[in-house]
N, C-alpha and C positions, 0 to 999 in steps of 0.2 A: 640631441646631445651628440657630441663627438668625443670619443675616448681614444686616446693614443697611448700605447705602451711600447716600450723598447726593451727587448730582451736579447742579450748577447747569447747566441747559441754556440758560436765558435770563440775560442780564446782570441783576445785582441792584444795588440802591442801595448806595453806599459811605458814605452819611451816618452820621456818628458812628464810623466805622471808621478805623483808622490805615492799613489796607491794603485796597483794594477787592477784593471776592471775584471769583474767576475764573469763567468759564462756558465751556461747550463752544462756544458761538457766538463766543467770542474766537478759537478755533482754526479753526472751520468755520462761517462766517456762513450763516444759513439753516437750520442743523440743527434738527430738531424732536425732541420727546421720544420719539415712537414709533420714529423711525429710530435714535436713540441707543440705545434699549432693544434693538432688533433686533441692533445691533452688539455690545452688551455681554453680553446674557443667555447666549448659547451658550458663549462663552469663560469666563464666570464659573462656569457650571454645570460645565464640564469641569475647571476648576481646583479647584473644591470637591470633585468626585469623586476627583480625584487626591490631594488633601489627605487625604480620608477613607481612601483605600487605602494611602498611603505616608507620610503626615505631611509636615512642613514641610521636612525635610532636602533632598529633591531640588529644591525650589524656592529654597533659600537662595542658590545662586550667581546665579540670575536676579534675585532680590531685591537682592542686593548691587550689581549694575550700575545699579540705579535708586534706591539708598538716598540720599535727599537729606539725611539727618541725619549721614551719615558725616563725621567730622571737625569737626562743629559743636558749639559749647558748648550744653549743655542744663541745665535746672533740673528737679529731680524734686519731686514733691508732698511728699516727706518732708523737704524742706529741703536735700538734697544737691545738689551741682552738679558738673559734669564735662564730659567730651568723649565724644560718641557714637562708638563704634568698630564699627558694624555690628550684625548679629544672629547669634546662635548657631544651630546646626542645629535646636534646639528652638523657635526664634523669639524667645527672650529678647533684649531690647536690651542690648548690651554698652556700659557707660558707665565710663570711667576717672574715678574720683573721688579725693579726698584719701585714701581708705581702700583704694585699689587698684581693680582691675577688678571691677565689679559686674554680675551678670546680673539685669536688671530684668524681672520677669514681670508686675508689677501696680503701676502708678503713673501719675499724670498727668505728662506730659512737656511742658515749655515750651521753645521755642526763641526766645522773645522776649528781646531784650537786657535784662539786669538793669539796674535803675535805678542810676545812678551814686551811690556812697556818698561823703560828704564825707571828705576826708583828715584824719586826726587827727594833729596835730603834737606 
């Protein structure tokens, strides 16, 4: 398995962006990359080893408490839209769409507000 994460330690330019990117220094001024890595590496390795041994199901309740998509409108890359309803025990994103509850295992998900469509009268 290959796991990649990106963490902004230093503030980044917001030029051309509708929302400025966050950084760890927004939360803890003066934090540097080596210190951040020391704090993140051991818990990340432990979580990955647990995932390898037991799968996602034991982590699902903890994930649910931090799920920022829960209850938010989302748009899927296949053109569907709906409301996020958490994740299943296998890690699939649950999205209630016009076709009912869908378990999404592979798609791009957007939480950006959809462009307003003109009303046709």
